[in-house]
Each structure stands twice: as structure tokens, then as C-alpha cells.
C-alpha positions as CSV (number, residue, x, y, z in Angstrom):
1,M,27.3,-144.2,-10.5
2,L,28.3,-141.7,-13.2
3,S,32.2,-141.9,-12.1
4,E,31.4,-145.6,-11.9
5,F,30.7,-146.0,-15.3
6,I,33.5,-144.1,-16.1
7,V,36.1,-146.5,-14.4
8,L,34.5,-149.6,-16.0
9,I,34.8,-148.0,-19.9
10,F,38.3,-147.1,-19.0
11,L,38.8,-150.6,-17.6
12,E,36.9,-152.5,-20.3
13,L,39.0,-150.2,-22.9
14,L,42.3,-150.5,-21.3
15,S,41.8,-154.2,-21.8
16,G,40.9,-153.9,-25.5
17,F,43.5,-151.9,-26.3
18,S,46.7,-154.1,-23.9
19,A,45.2,-157.2,-25.5
20,I,46.2,-155.2,-29.2
21,M,49.2,-154.2,-28.2
22,I,50.7,-157.6,-26.2
23,G,49.6,-159.5,-29.3
24,L,50.9,-157.2,-31.8
25,L,54.5,-158.2,-29.3
26,F,53.8,-161.1,-29.6
27,L,54.3,-161.0,-33.4
28,T,57.6,-159.6,-33.0
29,I,59.4,-162.0,-31.0
30,K,61.2,-164.7,-32.4
31,S,60.2,-167.9,-30.8
32,K,60.1,-172.3,-31.3
33,N,56.7,-171.4,-30.2
34,Q,55.4,-169.0,-33.2
35,T,52.8,-171.5,-34.1
36,A,50.8,-171.7,-30.9
37,N,51.8,-168.1,-30.4
38,F,49.8,-167.2,-33.6
39,F,46.8,-168.9,-32.0
40,L,47.4,-167.2,-28.7
41,I,47.4,-163.6,-30.8
42,L,44.6,-164.9,-32.7
43,F,43.1,-165.0,-29.0
44,L,44.0,-162.2,-27.9
45,W,42.7,-159.7,-31.0
46,C,39.4,-161.6,-31.2
47,L,39.2,-160.4,-27.3
48,S,40.0,-157.2,-28.1
49,W,37.6,-156.8,-30.8
50,V,34.6,-158.3,-28.4
51,I,35.4,-155.6,-26.1
52,L,35.5,-153.0,-27.9
53,T,33.0,-153.6,-30.6
54,G,31.1,-154.4,-26.6
55,V,31.9,-150.7,-25.4
56,Y,31.0,-149.0,-28.9
57,F,27.4,-150.9,-29.2
58,Q,26.6,-150.1,-25.2
59,Y,27.5,-146.5,-26.3
60,T,26.9,-145.6,-30.1
61,E,23.4,-144.4,-31.5
62,E,21.3,-146.9,-33.4
63,Q,21.4,-145.5,-36.3
64,L,24.7,-145.7,-36.5
65,L,25.5,-148.8,-35.8
66,D,22.9,-149.4,-39.1
67,T,25.6,-148.4,-40.9
68,L,28.6,-150.1,-40.2
69,Y,28.1,-153.7,-41.0
70,I,31.3,-154.8,-40.2
71,I,30.5,-153.9,-36.5
72,D,28.1,-157.1,-36.8
73,F,31.1,-160.0,-37.0
74,D,31.2,-161.1,-33.6
75,P,34.2,-163.9,-33.0
76,V,33.0,-164.7,-29.6
77,L,33.5,-168.9,-30.6
78,L,36.4,-168.0,-31.9
79,L,38.0,-167.4,-28.6
80,V,38.6,-170.4,-26.3
81,P,39.2,-172.9,-29.6
82,A,42.5,-170.2,-30.6
83,L,43.3,-170.6,-27.0
84,F,42.7,-174.6,-26.8
85,I,45.0,-175.1,-29.6
86,Y,47.5,-172.2,-28.6
87,I,47.2,-175.0,-24.7
88,I,47.6,-177.8,-27.0
89,I,50.8,-177.1,-29.6
90,T,52.2,-175.4,-26.4
91,I,52.3,-178.7,-24.9
92,N,54.2,-180.9,-27.1
93,K,51.1,-181.9,-28.2
94,S,50.9,-182.7,-32.4
95,F,48.7,-180.5,-34.0
96,N,46.1,-181.4,-36.6
97,S,44.7,-179.8,-38.7
98,L,41.3,-181.0,-37.7
99,H,41.5,-179.0,-34.4
100,L,41.2,-176.3,-37.1
101,L,37.1,-177.3,-37.5
102,L,36.7,-175.8,-33.8
103,F,37.0,-172.6,-35.5
104,L,33.9,-173.6,-37.6
105,P,30.6,-172.9,-35.2
106,G,31.8,-169.1,-35.3
107,I,32.4,-169.6,-39.1
108,I,28.5,-170.6,-39.1
109,I,27.3,-167.9,-37.0
110,N,29.2,-165.1,-39.4
111,I,28.2,-165.7,-42.2
112,F,24.8,-166.7,-41.7
113,Y,22.5,-164.1,-41.0
114,F,20.0,-164.7,-37.7
115,Q,17.4,-162.4,-36.9
116,E,17.6,-161.0,-33.4
117,S,15.3,-162.3,-30.9
118,E,15.5,-163.3,-27.1
119,I,14.7,-166.5,-27.8
120,F,17.6,-167.0,-30.3
121,D,20.1,-164.7,-27.8
122,I,19.6,-167.3,-25.4
123,I,20.5,-170.3,-27.3
124,S,23.2,-168.4,-28.4
125,I,24.4,-168.1,-25.0
126,L,23.6,-172.0,-23.8
127,F,25.7,-173.0,-26.9
128,T,29.1,-170.9,-26.4
129,M,29.0,-171.6,-22.7
130,L,28.5,-175.0,-23.4
131,F,31.3,-175.0,-26.1
132,D,33.6,-173.4,-24.3
133,L,33.4,-174.8,-21.4
134,T,34.1,-178.5,-22.9
135,L,37.3,-177.3,-25.0
136,M,38.6,-175.7,-21.1
137,I,37.9,-179.2,-19.5
138,I,39.4,-181.2,-22.5
139,A,42.3,-178.4,-22.4
140,F,42.8,-179.3,-18.7
141,R,42.5,-183.0,-18.3
142,V,45.2,-183.2,-21.2
143,L,47.3,-180.5,-19.5
144,I,47.4,-182.3,-15.9
145,K,47.7,-185.9,-17.7
146,H,51.1,-184.4,-19.2
147,K,51.9,-183.4,-16.0
148,K,51.8,-186.5,-14.4
149,K,53.4,-188.0,-17.9
150,V,56.7,-185.5,-17.4
151,A,56.5,-185.4,-13.5
152,D,60.3,-187.3,-13.5
153,Y,61.9,-184.5,-15.8
154,Y,60.7,-181.0,-14.9
155,S,62.3,-178.8,-12.5
156,E,60.1,-176.8,-9.8
157,L,60.8,-174.4,-11.9
158,E,59.2,-175.9,-15.0
159,F,56.6,-176.7,-13.0
160,K,55.6,-173.2,-12.7
161,T,55.3,-172.6,-16.5
162,L,52.3,-175.9,-16.2
163,S,51.2,-173.7,-13.8
164,W,50.3,-170.6,-15.0
165,I,48.9,-172.2,-18.7
166,K,46.1,-174.0,-15.5
167,S,46.0,-170.4,-13.9
168,I,44.5,-169.0,-17.8
169,I,42.1,-172.3,-17.9
170,L,41.2,-171.7,-14.4
171,S,40.7,-167.7,-15.5
172,V,38.1,-168.4,-18.3
173,F,36.3,-170.7,-16.3
174,I,35.7,-168.1,-13.7
175,L,34.6,-165.2,-16.8
176,H,32.1,-167.8,-18.3
177,F,30.4,-168.0,-14.4
178,F,30.5,-163.9,-14.5
179,I,29.2,-164.1,-17.8
180,F,26.1,-166.9,-17.3
181,F,25.3,-165.3,-13.9
182,G,25.4,-161.7,-15.3
183,E,23.2,-162.5,-18.0
184,V,21.1,-164.3,-15.3
185,V,20.7,-161.3,-12.5
186,S,20.7,-158.2,-14.9
187,H,17.0,-159.5,-15.0
188,L,16.4,-159.6,-11.6
189,S,18.9,-156.5,-9.6
190,E,20.5,-153.6,-11.7
191,M,23.1,-153.7,-8.5
192,L,24.2,-157.4,-8.8
193,S,24.0,-157.0,-12.5
194,I,26.7,-153.9,-12.1
195,L,28.6,-156.2,-9.3
196,F,29.2,-158.8,-12.3
197,M,29.6,-156.7,-14.9
198,C,32.6,-155.7,-12.5
199,M,34.0,-159.1,-12.1
200,E,33.9,-159.5,-15.6
201,I,36.0,-156.6,-17.1
202,L,38.7,-157.5,-14.0
203,T,38.9,-160.8,-14.7
204,T,39.1,-160.0,-18.7
205,L,41.6,-157.7,-17.4
206,F,43.9,-160.7,-15.4
207,I,43.7,-162.7,-18.5
208,V,45.0,-160.2,-21.5
209,Y,47.9,-158.8,-19.0
210,W,48.7,-162.2,-17.3
211,I,49.3,-164.2,-20.5
212,G,51.1,-160.6,-21.2
213,Y,54.2,-161.2,-18.5
214,N,53.7,-165.1,-19.0
215,G,53.3,-165.8,-22.3
216,F,56.9,-163.9,-23.0
217,F,58.8,-165.4,-20.2
218,Q,57.2,-169.1,-20.1
219,A,56.0,-170.3,-23.5
220,Q,59.4,-170.5,-25.2
221,L,61.2,-172.6,-22.3
222,F,58.1,-174.9,-21.8
223,L,58.3,-175.9,-25.8
224,E,61.9,-176.0,-25.0
225,T,62.3,-178.4,-21.9
226,N,59.0,-180.8,-23.6
227,N,61.6,-181.6,-26.4
228,S,64.7,-181.8,-24.5
229,G,62.5,-184.0,-21.9
230,V,60.1,-185.7,-23.5
231,Q,59.8,-187.5,-27.0
């Protein structure tokens, strides 16, 4: 059992630090998709913060945590809005500053202190799930609609670029599934809780490296083909 937890911690740390490094690499590349990349970097770094502080909370003494108020910052409600805006810009839709209002729930949560309680935790989880899944459904519908619109202009290779973004959306859906049902089964079975935790960690690791791999080689091509093919 101890060796299993060590492996899980290693994978969590690998995901967290990899997200930081991939975000830094995105800062160094020159791309016409730089505005969108900013939000992808924000997604990666917020994800890294969630992962690494989660590990820290899990294995650090409570007395020490009480002295580190900065750790209380929780960007979980900033994650999907950042990814959503990245997707919208990448498929060449006009960026509206009103999109930034999607960050408002996450900002409010971090400005106002809420006394921890079981009821608040349940409400927070349900709201986060509903908010995130709604954005991903909208992003998926926009992506499918765009794919149909430009069908006559895109080659097979360029359709693969659309597909990788779709795979990220589906991966986020799967991740939320494991998170939600992991919370449910944690009250029922320790074995099931560990199983869902493993799936959650592996899905997160996949998302980080899938973004890292495809983000560099396909996002810029996607924007360029949009500009040349459809106005």
C-alpha cells in the first residue's frame, strides 16, 4: 500500500511540475496564436497549483498550513474558463472582453472567505462541476459547428488539428467524471476511492502532456489555416 501511494505522489508531482515547464515553454515560442497561448498557459499553471497544493495539503501538518495563507488561493474555478477562452480564440472566433467575466466566480471565491463546512464543500463541488461542464459543452458545440462550416477548406491533416482540441474537451469531461464520482465513493469504499484517484491522476497527466505535445505543433497551423481558408 505504501509503494502505491508513493507512485501516486510521484505521478501527481510529475503532472504539476510538467504543467509549469510546458507553460514556460509556451512563453518562449513565437506564434500567431500567442493571445490564445496566454490562456493555455494560465490553464496549465492553475492546474499545476491545484495539483501541487493538493499534495501539500495532504501531507503537511495542519499547524504549518495555518501559517501559509497564500496556499488558500484556489484557482479551480479559473481552470476551465481559461481553457474555454483558449479554444474560442484558437478556432478563430472574435475574442470579446466579456469572456473575462467567466473568471468572476473564481475571483469571488478567493476574495471572500467562506467558513469550511461539509454543506459548503458539497455546494462548491456541484457548482464547479455544473459551471465547468456547461462551458465544455458550449466549446464542443462551437467546435463541431466550426468543423462543419469549414469542411470544404480543410485537409485531412488540418482536421486532425481540430480533433486534438476535441480530445482535450473530452478528457476534461472524463476528468470531471472521476473527480465527482471519486468524491461519492470516498464515503463508501476505500478501494474504490483509490481507484478513482488513480484514474484522476492519470487523466490529468494525459491532459498535461497531450496539451504540451499538440499545442506546439498544431495550434499555430490551426490559426493560419483559418486565416487563409475562411474569413
